[in-house]
TORVEXVO-471208 format. One record per residue (C-alpha): residue number from 1; residue in three letters; x, y, z. Coordinates in steps of 0.2 Angstrom, whole numbers, always signed. Each point is the difference from the previous one (the first is absolute). Layout:
BEGIN
+--------+------+-------+-------+-------+
! tormar ! baro !     x !     y !     z !
+--------+------+-------+-------+-------+
!    NUM !  ALA !     X !     Y !     Z !
...
+--------+------+-------+-------+-------+
//
This chain:
BEGIN
+--------+------+-------+-------+-------+
! tormar ! baro !     x !     y !     z !
+--------+------+-------+-------+-------+
!      1 !  MET !  +523 !  +104 ! +1065 !
!      2 !  LYS !    +3 !   +18 !    +6 !
!      3 !  ALA !   +16 !    -5 !    +7 !
!      4 !  LEU !    +5 !    -8 !   -17 !
!      5 !  VAL !    -4 !   +16 !    -9 !
!      6 !  LYS !    +9 !   +10 !   +12 !
!      7 !  LYS !   +16 !   -11 !    -2 !
!      8 !  GLU !    -2 !    +1 !   -19 !
!      9 !  SER !    -2 !   +19 !    +1 !
!     10 !  PHE !   +16 !    +1 !   +11 !
!     11 !  PHE !   +11 !    -9 !   -13 !
!     12 !  LEU !    -7 !   +10 !   -14 !
!     13 !  LYS !    +4 !   +16 !    +8 !
!     14 !  LYS !   +17 !    -5 !    +5 !
!     15 !  PHE !    +3 !    -6 !   -18 !
!     16 !  ILE !    -7 !   +17 !    -7 !
!     17 !  GLN !   +11 !   +10 !   +12 !
!     18 !  THR !   +15 !    -9 !    -6 !
!     19 !  LEU !    -4 !    +3 !   -18 !
!     20 !  ASN !    -5 !   +18 !    +3 !
!     21 !  GLN !   +18 !    +3 !    +7 !
!     22 !  GLU !    +6 !    -6 !   -16 !
!     23 !  MET !   -12 !   +11 !   -10 !
!     24 !  ILE !    -8 !   -14 !   -10 !
!     25 !  PRO !   -18 !    +7 !    -6 !
!     26 !  LEU !   -10 !   -15 !    +5 !
!     27 !  GLU !   -18 !    -4 !    +6 !
!     28 !  ILE !    -5 !   -17 !    +8 !
!     29 !  ILE !   -18 !    -5 !    +0 !
!     30 !  ASP !    -5 !   -13 !   +13 !
!     31 !  THR !   -13 !   -14 !    -2 !
!     32 !  ASN !   -13 !   +12 !    +8 !
!     33 !  GLY !    +4 !   +14 !   -12 !
!     34 !  ASN !   +10 !   +11 !   +13 !
!     35 !  LYS !   +14 !   +10 !    -8 !
!     36 !  TYR !   +17 !    +3 !    +6 !
!     37 !  SER !   +11 !   +12 !   -10 !
!     38 !  THR !   +18 !    +7 !    +1 !
!     39 !  ALA !    -6 !   +16 !    -9 !
!     40 !  GLN !   -15 !   +11 !    -1 !
!     41 !  GLN !    +1 !    +1 !   -19 !
!     42 !  ASN !    +9 !    -6 !   -16 !
!     43 !  ILE !    -2 !   -18 !    +5 !
!     44 !  LYS !    +9 !   -11 !   -13 !
!     45 !  TYR !    -3 !   -17 !    +7 !
!     46 !  LYS !   -14 !    -9 !    +9 !
!     47 !  ILE !    +1 !   -17 !    +9 !
!     48 !  HIS !   -17 !    -8 !    +1 !
!     49 !  ILE !    +0 !   -13 !   +14 !
!     50 !  LYS !   -11 !   -15 !    -5 !
!     51 !  ASP !    +4 !   -12 !   +14 !
!     52 !  ARG !    +4 !    +3 !   +18 !
!     53 !  LYS !   +15 !   -12 !    -1 !
!     54 !  PHE !    +9 !   +15 !    -7 !
!     55 !  PHE !    +2 !    +7 !   +17 !
!     56 !  LYS !   +12 !   -14 !    +4 !
!     57 !  ALA !   +12 !    +7 !   -13 !
!     58 !  LEU !    +0 !   +16 !   +10 !
!     59 !  ILE !    +6 !    -7 !   +16 !
!     60 !  ALA !   +18 !    +0 !    -7 !
!     61 !  PRO !    -1 !    +6 !   -18 !
!     62 !  ASP !   +13 !    -6 !   -12 !
!     63 !  ALA !    +2 !    -5 !   -18 !
!     64 !  PHE !    -6 !   -18 !    +4 !
!     65 !  SER !   -15 !    +4 !   +11 !
!     66 !  LEU !    -7 !   +13 !   -12 !
!     67 !  GLY !    +5 !   -10 !   -15 !
!     68 !  GLU !    -9 !   -15 !    +6 !
!     69 !  ALA !   -15 !   +10 !    +5 !
!     70 !  TYR !    -1 !    +7 !   -18 !
!     71 !  VAL !    +2 !   -18 !    -7 !
!     72 !  LYS !   -14 !    -6 !   +10 !
!     73 !  GLY !   -11 !   +14 !    -5 !
!     74 !  TYR !    -2 !    +8 !   +17 !
!     75 !  PHE !    +1 !   +17 !    -8 !
!     76 !  ASP !    -1 !    +9 !   -17 !
!     77 !  ILE !    +9 !   +16 !    -6 !
!     78 !  SER !    -7 !   +14 !   -10 !
!     79 !  GLY !   +14 !    +9 !    -9 !
!     80 !  SER !   +17 !    -7 !    -5 !
!     81 !  ILE !    +4 !   -15 !   +10 !
!     82 !  LYS !   +18 !    +1 !    -7 !
!     83 !  GLU !    +2 !   +18 !    +6 !
!     84 !  LEU !    -7 !    -3 !   +17 !
!     85 !  TYR !   +10 !   -16 !    +3 !
!     86 !  GLU !   +16 !   +10 !    -5 !
!     87 !  LEU !    -4 !   +14 !   +12 !
!     88 !  VAL !    -4 !   -11 !   +15 !
!     89 !  CYS !   +13 !   -13 !    -4 !
!     90 !  ASN !   +14 !   +12 !    -2 !
!     91 !  ARG !    -3 !    +9 !   +17 !
!     92 !  LEU !    -9 !   -12 !   +12 !
!     93 !  LEU !    +1 !   -19 !    -5 !
!     94 !  ASN !   +13 !   -13 !    +4 !
!     95 !  THR !    +1 !   -14 !   -13 !
!     96 !  HIS !    +9 !   -13 !   +11 !
!     97 !  ARG !    -7 !   -10 !   +15 !
!     98 !  ARG !    +8 !   -11 !   +12 !
!     99 !  ARG !    -1 !   -18 !    -6 !
!    100 !  GLY !   -11 !   -12 !   +10 !
!    101 !  VAL !    +8 !   -14 !    +9 !
!    102 !  LEU !    -9 !   -13 !   -10 !
!    103 !  THR !    +5 !    +8 !   -16 !
!    104 !  PHE !   +18 !    +0 !    +6 !
!    105 !  PHE !    +1 !   -18 !    +5 !
!    106 !  SER !   -11 !    -7 !   -15 !
!    107 !  GLN !   +14 !    +4 !   -12 !
!    108 !  PHE !   +11 !   -14 !    +7 !
!    109 !  PHE !   -14 !   -13 !    -4 !
!    110 !  VAL !    -5 !    +5 !   -17 !
!    111 !  LYS !    +6 !    -9 !   -16 !
!    112 !  ALA !    +7 !   +14 !   -11 !
!    113 !  LYS !    -5 !    -8 !   -17 !
!    114 !  GLU !   -18 !    -4 !    +5 !
!    115 !  LYS !    -2 !   +17 !    +8 !
!    116 !  GLU !    +7 !   +10 !   -15 !
!    117 !  LYS !   -12 !    -9 !   -12 !
!    118 !  GLU !   -14 !    +4 !   +12 !
!    119 !  ASN !    +5 !   +18 !    +1 !
!    120 !  ILE !    +2 !    +3 !   -19 !
!    121 !  GLU !   -17 !    -8 !    -3 !
!    122 !  TYR !    -8 !   +11 !   +13 !
!    123 !  HIS !    +5 !   +15 !    -9 !
!    124 !  TYR !    +1 !    -5 !   -19 !
!    125 !  ASP !   -14 !   -12 !    -1 !
!    126 !  VAL !   -13 !   +14 !    -1 !
!    127 !  PRO !    -8 !    +0 !   -17 !
!    128 !  SER !   +11 !    +7 !   -14 !
!    129 !  ASP !   -14 !   +11 !    -6 !
!    130 !  PHE !    +1 !    +9 !   +16 !
!    131 !  TYR !   +18 !    +5 !    -2 !
!    132 !  ARG !    -2 !    +3 !   -19 !
!    133 !  LEU !   -12 !   +14 !    +4 !
!    134 !  PHE !   +13 !   +11 !    +9 !
!    135 !  LEU !   +16 !    -8 !    -6 !
!    136 !  GLY !    -4 !    +3 !   -19 !
!    137 !  GLU !    +5 !   -11 !   -15 !
!    138 !  THR !   +18 !    -5 !    +6 !
!    139 !  MET !    -7 !    -6 !   +17 !
!    140 !  GLY !   +17 !    +7 !    +7 !
!    141 !  TYR !    -2 !    -1 !   +19 !
!    142 !  THR !   +16 !    +9 !    +5 !
!    143 !  CYS !    +8 !   +17 !    -4 !
!    144 !  GLY !    +0 !    +7 !   -18 !
!    145 !  TYR !   +12 !   +12 !    -7 !
!    146 !  TYR !    -7 !   +16 !    -6 !
!    147 !  ALA !   +11 !    +7 !   -14 !
!    148 !  SER !   -10 !   +16 !    -2 !
!    149 !  GLU !   -14 !   +10 !    +8 !
!    150 !  LYS !   -12 !    -7 !   -13 !
!    151 !  ALA !    +4 !   -18 !    +2 !
!    152 !  THR !   -15 !   -11 !    +4 !
!    153 !  MET !    +0 !   -14 !   +13 !
!    154 !  ASP !    +2 !   -13 !   -14 !
!    155 !  ASP !   +14 !   +11 !    -8 !
!    156 !  ALA !    +9 !    +0 !   +17 !
!    157 !  GLN !    -2 !   -19 !    +2 !
!    158 !  ASN !    +7 !    -4 !   -18 !
!    159 !  GLU !   +14 !   +12 !    +3 !
!    160 !  LYS !    +4 !    -9 !   +16 !
!    161 !  MET !    +1 !   -17 !    -8 !
!    162 !  ASP !   +11 !    +7 !   -14 !
!    163 !  ILE !   +12 !    +7 !   +13 !
!    164 !  ILE !    +1 !   -17 !    +8 !
!    165 !  CYS !    +3 !    -9 !   -17 !
!    166 !  ARG !   +14 !   +13 !    -4 !
!    167 !  LYS !    +8 !    -1 !   +17 !
!    168 !  LEU !    +1 !   -19 !    -2 !
!    169 !  ARG !    +7 !    +2 !   -17 !
!    170 !  LEU !   -12 !   -13 !    -7 !
!    171 !  LYS !    +6 !    -8 !   -16 !
!    172 !  LYS !    -9 !   -11 !   -13 !
!    173 !  GLY !    -1 !   -18 !    +5 !
!    174 !  GLU !    +4 !    +2 !   +19 !
!    175 !  GLU !   -10 !    -8 !   +13 !
!    176 !  LEU !    -7 !   +12 !   +13 !
!    177 !  LEU !    -8 !    -6 !   +17 !
!    178 !  ASP !   -13 !   +12 !    +7 !
!    179 !  ILE !    -3 !    -3 !   +18 !
!    180 !  GLY !   -17 !    +5 !    +6 !
!    181 !  CYS !    -6 !    +3 !   -18 !
!    182 !  GLY !   -17 !    +7 !    +5 !
!    183 !  TRP !   -13 !    +1 !   -14 !
!    184 !  GLY !   +13 !    -4 !   -13 !
!    185 !  LYS !    +2 !   +17 !    -9 !
!    186 !  PHE !   +19 !    +1 !    +3 !
!    187 !  ALA !    +3 !   -17 !    -7 !
!    188 !  VAL !   -10 !    +4 !   -15 !
!    189 !  PHE !    +9 !   +17 !    -2 !
!    190 !  ALA !   +17 !    -8 !    +1 !
!    191 !  ALA !    -4 !   -14 !   -12 !
!    192 !  LYS !    -8 !   +11 !   -12 !
!    193 !  HIS !   +12 !   +15 !    -1 !
!    194 !  TYR !   +17 !    -9 !    +5 !
!    195 !  ASP !    -3 !   -17 !    -8 !
!    196 !  VAL !    +4 !   -10 !   +16 !
!    197 !  ALA !    -7 !   -16 !    +7 !
!    198 !  VAL !    -8 !    +3 !   +17 !
!    199 !  THR !    -5 !   -11 !   +15 !
!    200 !  GLY !   -11 !    +9 !   +12 !
!    201 !  ILE !    -4 !    -7 !   +18 !
!    202 !  THR !   -14 !    +5 !   +11 !
!    203 !  LEU !    -9 !    -7 !   +15 !
!    204 !  SER !   -17 !    +7 !    -6 !
!    205 !  SER !   -11 !   -11 !   -10 !
!    206 !  GLU !   -11 !   +15 !    -5 !
!    207 !  GLN !   +16 !    +9 !    -7 !
!    208 !  LYS !    +6 !   -16 !    -9 !
!    209 !  GLN !   -17 !    -2 !    -9 !
!    210 !  TYR !    -1 !   +19 !    -5 !
!    211 !  ALA !   +18 !    -1 !    -6 !
!    212 !  GLU !    -2 !   -15 !   -11 !
!    213 !  LYS !   -16 !    +8 !    -8 !
!    214 !  ARG !   +11 !   +15 !    -4 !
!    215 !  ILE !   +14 !   -10 !    -7 !
!    216 !  GLN !   -12 !   -10 !   -11 !
!    217 !  ALA !    -8 !   +16 !    -7 !
!    218 !  GLU !   +18 !    +6 !    -5 !
!    219 !  SER !    +4 !   -17 !    -8 !
!    220 !  LEU !   +15 !    -1 !   +12 !
!    221 !  SER !    -3 !   -17 !    +8 !
!    222 !  HIS !   +16 !    -7 !    -8 !
!    223 !  LYS !   +11 !   +13 !    +8 !
!    224 !  ILE !    -8 !    +2 !   +18 !
!    225 !  ASN !    -4 !   -13 !   +13 !
!    226 !  ILE !    -9 !    +5 !   +16 !
!    227 !  LYS !    +1 !   -12 !   +15 !
!    228 !  ILE !    -7 !    -1 !   +18 !
!    229 !  LEU !   +17 !    -1 !    +9 !
!    230 !  ASN !    +8 !    +6 !   +15 !
!    231 !  TYR !   +17 !    +8 !    -3 !
!    232 !  ARG !    +8 !   -13 !   +12 !
!    233 !  ASP !    -5 !   -14 !   -12 !
!    234 !  LEU !    +9 !    +7 !   -16 !
!    235 !  GLY !   +11 !   -15 !    -1 !
!    236 !  THR !   +16 !    -1 !   -11 !
!    237 !  LYS !    -5 !   +10 !   -15 !
!    238 !  ILE !   +11 !   +14 !    -4 !
!    239 !  PHE !    -6 !   +17 !    -8 !
!    240 !  ASP !    +9 !   +13 !    -9 !
!    241 !  LYS !   -10 !   +14 !    +9 !
!    242 !  ILE !   -12 !    +1 !   +14 !
!    243 !  SER !   -12 !   +14 !    +5 !
!    244 !  CYS !   -11 !    +2 !   +16 !
!    245 !  VAL !   -12 !   +14 !    -2 !
!    246 !  GLY !   -10 !    +5 !   +16 !
!    247 !  MET !    +1 !   -18 !    +8 !
!    248 !  SER !   +15 !    +0 !   +12 !
!    249 !  GLU !   -10 !   +11 !   +12 !
!    250 !  HIS !    -9 !   -17 !    +4 !
!    251 !  VAL !   +16 !    -9 !    +4 !
!    252 !  GLY !    +4 !    +8 !   +17 !
!    253 !  LYS !   +16 !    +4 !    +9 !
!    254 !  ALA !    +3 !   -17 !    +7 !
!    255 !  ASN !    -1 !    -9 !   -17 !
!    256 !  MET !    +8 !   +13 !   -11 !
!    257 !  LEU !   +18 !    -7 !    +1 !
!    258 !  ASN !    -6 !   -17 !    -6 !
!    259 !  PHE !   -10 !    +9 !   -13 !
!    260 !  PHE !   +15 !    +8 !    -7 !
!    261 !  LYS !   +10 !   -16 !    +1 !
!    262 !  VAL !   -14 !    -9 !   -10 !
!    263 !  ILE !    +1 !   +13 !   -14 !
!    264 !  HIS !   +19 !    +0 !    +0 !
!    265 !  LYS !    +0 !   -19 !    -3 !
!    266 !  SER !   -13 !    +2 !   -14 !
!    267 !  LEU !    +9 !   +13 !    -9 !
!    268 !  LYS !   +14 !    -3 !   -12 !
!    269 !  LYS !   +17 !    +7 !    +3 !
!    270 !  GLY !    +1 !   +18 !    -7 !
!    271 !  GLY !   -19 !    +1 !    +1 !
!    272 !  LEU !   -11 !   +14 !    +6 !
!    273 !  PHE !   -13 !    +1 !   +13 !
!    274 !  MET !   -13 !   +14 !    +2 !
!    275 !  GLN !    -8 !    +3 !   +17 !
!    276 !  HIS !   -14 !   +13 !    -1 !
!    277 !  THR !    -6 !    +2 !   +18 !
!    278 !  ILE !    -8 !   +11 !   +13 !
!    279 !  THR !   +13 !    +4 !   +14 !
!    280 !  THR !    -3 !    +9 !   +17 !
!    281 !  ASN !    +9 !   +15 !    +6 !
!    282 !  THR !    -7 !    -1 !   +18 !
!    283 !  ARG !    +7 !   -11 !   +13 !
!    284 !  ARG !   -14 !    -9 !   +10 !
!    285 !  LYS !    +2 !    -2 !   +19 !
!    286 !  LYS !    +3 !   -17 !    +5 !
!    287 !  GLY !   -16 !   -10 !    +3 !
!    288 !  TYR !   -10 !   +12 !   -11 !
!    289 !  GLU !    -9 !    -4 !   -16 !
!    290 !  ASN !   -11 !   +10 !   -13 !
!    291 !  SER !   -16 !    -8 !    +6 !
!    292 !  PHE !   -11 !    +6 !   -14 !
!    293 !  LEU !   +12 !    -6 !   -14 !
!    294 !  ASP !    +3 !   -17 !    +9 !
!    295 !  LYS !   -18 !    -4 !    +4 !
!    296 !  TYR !   -10 !    +7 !   -16 !
!    297 !  MET !   +12 !    +2 !   -15 !
!    298 !  PHE !   +16 !    -9 !    +0 !
!    299 !  PRO !    +0 !   -14 !   +14 !
!    300 !  GLY !   +18 !    -6 !    +1 !
!    301 !  GLY !    +7 !   +15 !   -10 !
!    302 !  GLU !   +15 !    +9 !    +7 !
!    303 !  LEU !   +10 !   +15 !    -7 !
!    304 !  MET !   +18 !    +2 !    +2 !
!    305 !  PHE !   +13 !   +13 !    -1 !
!    306 !  GLU !    +9 !    +2 !   -17 !
!    307 !  GLN !   +17 !    -2 !    +8 !
!    308 !  ASP !    -5 !   -16 !    +9 !
!    309 !  LEU !    -6 !    -7 !   -17 !
!    310 !  VAL !   +16 !    +4 !    -9 !
!    311 !  GLY !   +10 !    -7 !   +15 !
!    312 !  LEU !    -9 !   -17 !    -1 !
!    313 !  ALA !    +1 !    +0 !   -19 !
!    314 !  SER !   +19 !    +3 !    +1 !
!    315 !  SER !    +2 !   -14 !   +13 !
!    316 !  SER !    -9 !   -12 !   -12 !
!    317 !  GLY !   +13 !    +4 !   -13 !
!    318 !  PHE !    -8 !   +14 !   -10 !
!    319 !  GLU !    +8 !   +17 !    -5 !
!    320 !  LEU !   -11 !   +15 !    +0 !
!    321 !  LEU !    +1 !    +9 !   -17 !
!    322 !  ASN !   -14 !   +13 !    +1 !
!    323 !  ALA !   -13 !    +6 !   +13 !
!    324 !  GLU !   -13 !   +12 !    -5 !
!    325 !  ASN !   -14 !    +7 !   +11 !
!    326 !  PHE !   -17 !    +2 !    -8 !
!    327 !  ARG !    -9 !    +7 !   +16 !
!    328 !  THR !    -7 !   +15 !    -9 !
!    329 !  HIS !    -7 !   -10 !   -14 !
!    330 !  TYR !    -9 !   -11 !   +13 !
!    331 !  ILE !    -9 !   +15 !    +6 !
!    332 !  LYS !    -7 !    +3 !   -17 !
!    333 !  THR !    -4 !   -18 !    -2 !
!    334 !  LEU !   -10 !    -1 !   +16 !
!    335 !  ASN !    -9 !   +16 !    -5 !
!    336 !  ASP !    -5 !    -8 !   -16 !
!    337 !  TRP !    -7 !   -15 !    +9 !
!    338 !  ILE !    -9 !    +9 !   +13 !
!    339 !  MET !    -8 !   +12 !   -13 !
!    340 !  ARG !    -6 !   -15 !   -10 !
!    341 !  MET !    -6 !    -9 !   +15 !
!    342 !  GLU !   -11 !   +14 !    +5 !
!    343 !  LYS !    -6 !    +4 !   -17 !
!    344 !  ARG !    -5 !   -19 !    -3 !
!    345 !  LYS !    -6 !    -3 !   +18 !
!    346 !  ASP !   -17 !    -7 !    -6 !
!    347 !  LYS !    +7 !   -12 !   -12 !
!    348 !  LEU !   +13 !    -6 !   +12 !
!    349 !  LEU !   -14 !    -3 !   +13 !
!    350 !  ASN !    -8 !   -11 !   -13 !
!    351 !  ILE !   +15 !   -12 !    +1 !
!    352 !  VAL !    +6 !    +1 !   +19 !
!    353 !  SER !    -8 !    +5 !   +16 !
!    354 !  ASP !    +0 !   +17 !    +8 !
!    355 !  ASN !   +12 !    -7 !   +13 !
!    356 !  VAL !   +13 !    -5 !   -14 !
!    357 !  TYR !    -2 !   +16 !    -9 !
!    358 !  ARG !    +4 !   +10 !   +16 !
!    359 !  ILE !   +15 !   -10 !    +4 !
!    360 !  TYR !    +8 !    +3 !   -17 !
!    361 !  HIS !    -6 !   +19 !    +0 !
!    362 !  VAL !    +7 !    +4 !   +17 !
!    363 !  PHE !   +16 !   -10 !    -2 !
!    364 !  PHE !    +4 !    +9 !   -16 !
!    365 !  ILE !    -3 !   +17 !    +8 !
!    366 !  GLY !   +11 !    -5 !   +15 !
!    367 !  SER !   +14 !    -6 !   -12 !
!    368 !  LEU !    -1 !   +16 !   -10 !
!    369 !  ILE !    +3 !   +10 !   +16 !
!    370 !  SER !   +14 !   -11 !    +5 !
!    371 !  PHE !    +9 !    +3 !   -16 !
!    372 !  LYS !    -3 !   +19 !    +1 !
!    373 !  GLN !    +7 !    +0 !   +17 !
!    374 !  LYS !   +15 !   -10 !    -6 !
!    375 !  GLU !    -4 !   -14 !   +13 !
!    376 !  ILE !    +1 !   -12 !   -14 !
!    377 !  SER !    +9 !    -1 !   -18 !
!    378 !  LEU !    +0 !   -10 !   -15 !
!    379 !  PHE !   +17 !    -7 !    -6 !
!    380 !  GLN !    +5 !    -8 !   -16 !
!    381 !  ASN !   +16 !   -10 !    +5 !
!    382 !  LEU !   +10 !    -7 !   -15 !
!    383 !  PHE !   +11 !   -14 !    +6 !
!    384 !  TYR !   +14 !    -9 !    -9 !
!    385 !  LYS !    +6 !   -18 !    +3 !
!    386 !  THR !   +18 !    +2 !    -1 !
!    387 !  ASP !    +9 !    -9 !   -15 !
!    388 !  THR !   +17 !    -4 !    +6 !
!    389 !  ASP !    +7 !    +2 !   -17 !
!    390 !  ASN !    -7 !   +17 !    -1 !
!    391 !  SER !    -5 !    -3 !   -18 !
!    392 !  SER !   -17 !    +9 !    +2 !
!    393 !  THR !    +8 !   +17 !    +2 !
!    394 !  ASP !   -14 !    +8 !   -11 !
!    395 !  THR !   -12 !    -3 !   +14 !
!    396 !  PHE !    +9 !   +13 !   +10 !
!    397 !  LEU !    -5 !   +14 !   -12 !
!    398 !  SER !   -12 !   +13 !    +7 !
!    399 !  PRO !   -18 !    +0 !    -6 !
!    400 !  TYR !    +2 !   +19 !    -2 !
!    401 !  SER !   +15 !    -2 !   -12 !
!    402 !  LYS !    -4 !    +9 !   -17 !
!    403 !  ASN !   +12 !   -12 !    -8 !
!    404 !  GLU !    -8 !   -16 !    +6 !
!    405 !  THR !    -3 !   -10 !   -15 !
!    406 !  ARG !    -8 !   -15 !    +7 !
!    407 !  ILE !   -16 !   +10 !    +6 !
!    408 !  THR !   -12 !    +2 !   -14 !
+--------+------+-------+-------+-------+
//
């Protein structure tokens, strides 16, 4: 027992020594009440160790080991978790780990369609009441657009949806396909404000059920149809416009070319496709993965470089009309989510376990830091399916044009 305590003390002292060099005002209290501090006074953060398994995370501390220790409840933090995570992550932690041999080889034996449904259900088939408490009325689970400093989270989500509708030049009577339709708010917004017919597809039964209730409440069942459907199975139907808001992160690099080809096939000539997606600005080393993201939050998810997405879309027959980076808006969006999660923690814990709460909480904090550090961005890419007659020249007008008459 003494040897174990001595070993734990060694790792804590090494960790404290590292933090002290980075001037992080922190105190760690072990399971026996012993205190290890980086400073004599003005301690802003305290880590309370609740389980000795925490010490495994200190053998080679990184974003995965400490994130997993937090998720499993091996420690709690007094003070702002977001601030402390940012200080530690910014200076000390690597977010990428070498991919295990089994993980590498398993990808060749997994059926993509079945795995995609399993991955989506893992993340989105949490009760909708859980998401509602921190996402707000719109249930918008991706970047909003904050048009002013006074804009609320719901204002930002509604502004984002209107921007997408305007960029797509939606017209009365058109048919819109929304790939990865979430909880249905964008489908409702487009049908209600732009008078289009919407087909929304998702792989989450929880989302479909919630969306249909929302559609019924708005008396829009005659204009909106929500389906449990993989994008690969869209069939032969042709749509005037297509949107994909916060879903293509789940597609993965290996499947992205086919994803664009399916969309191109499903879109009429002269039609527009809006891809609203998180991109990476950091090149991973070969054989490495973001372990926490892959294991806990978005299994099967993969971020790509913006230039690679545009290149694949181009090789599928699309022409890029407009690309806009909303990175700073995602920082504000995540700040709002985190604040609401922390404020409504007790209510959230009545719906999900402490483990699930911690997964989302630390993931949002980690994502916020990645956006701040410009490791990742959020792009809206507007693509055009070339009309060989070039009869749809009005679609080439800038969304910023003061003389644009088709934007109302």
